[in-house]
N, C-alpha and C positions, 0 to 999 in steps of 0.2 A: 142312234146306234146302241144295239144292245150287245151284251157279252154272250157269245155262243158257246156251245160244248167244246169245240176245238181250241178255242182261246184258253177256256179253263184247263183243258188237258194239257196243253202246252206249258202253261204256267206251273201246273203240278209236276209235270216231267222235269222242268228246270229246277224247281225247288228240290226234288229228290236227288237229282244229279249233283247239285251244289252242296247239300247238307248230308247227304246219305241217309239211309232208312234208319240206321241205329241212333244217329243224332237227333231225328225227328221223333222217334219212339220215346227216347229218354226225355226229351223236352216236354212231350205231352204227359209223361208220367210225372214229371216235376210240376206241371200245371195242375194235374188232378190231385197231388198231395196238398198243393197249396189251397185249392178250393175245399178239400175236406177239412183242412185245418181251420180255415176261415168260418166254415159252417160250425165246427166244434166249438170255436170261441164265441161265435154269436149265441150258441145255445147255451153255454155257460154264463154268459152275461144276463140272460133271460131268468136263469135260475136264481142268480144272485139278486136281481130286483125284486122276486117274489118274497124272499125272506130278508126284509130290510134289518140292519143292525142299529140298535140304539146306543149312541156314542156315550150319552149321559151314564147310562148303566156301568160301562166299562170304566169310566173315570171315577164314579162312585167306589167301584171295587178296588181300583188302585188307590184311592184316597185311604180306604179302610186298611189296605195292606200297608201303606206307608205310616199310619198312625199306629198300627201294631207293633212295628219295628222300633218306635221311639219309646 
């Protein structure tokens, strides 16, 4: 048994009646913002990996700063 056009139409009508058009559109807007934020976060992770930071250089500079204070 397959899902027909009329069955999908009835489900869509019921969803619109239960939630209203405003609620569905705001929900879809929130989903779109979440997807954009996720993509932006993934893009920033990739750029961070391209320029690795050397931890030992930061520790050496901190050690020099502390020896200058003494």
